N, C-alpha and C positions, 0 to 999 in steps of 0.2 A: 323386282328383283329380289325382295326377301324370299317369295315364293320360290324362285329360282334356286337361290342359295339352299332353302330346306329341301328342295328336291335332288339336289346334288351332293349333299351332306356337306356344304360349307366349301366344296372345292370350287375355288374362283374361276378357275381355267374352264372348267365344265359348266359353269353357270352361265360364263360370257358366252361361249358357242351356244347355248341353249337360248340365250337372248339375241345373238346375232350382234355380239359386242367385242372388241378387243379387249382382252384381259386387263390392261391398263386403264381402258376406258370405264369398265366396270367398276375397279378399285377407286378411281377418281369420284365415280358417282356414288359408291359407297361413302367416301369421306364427306361427300359434300351432304350428303342425306344423313349423315351419322349413324349408319348401318355398319353392323359388325359380323361377322361369320358366326352362323350358328355353332354353339357348343355340342360336343359328341354327347351324345346320350348313353353313358356307361350302364344304364340300369336295364337297356335292351340285350346285352349280351346273353 
């Protein structure tokens, strides 16, 4: 899940699709495992 969120820059809908899950299911799993969306890296601008 963490890797999918990194690859999709924290876009939950895209990460869920990549993992073959519904967005709501991914959100529930993130909450269950204490995961948060990765923060945007403003240094790469």
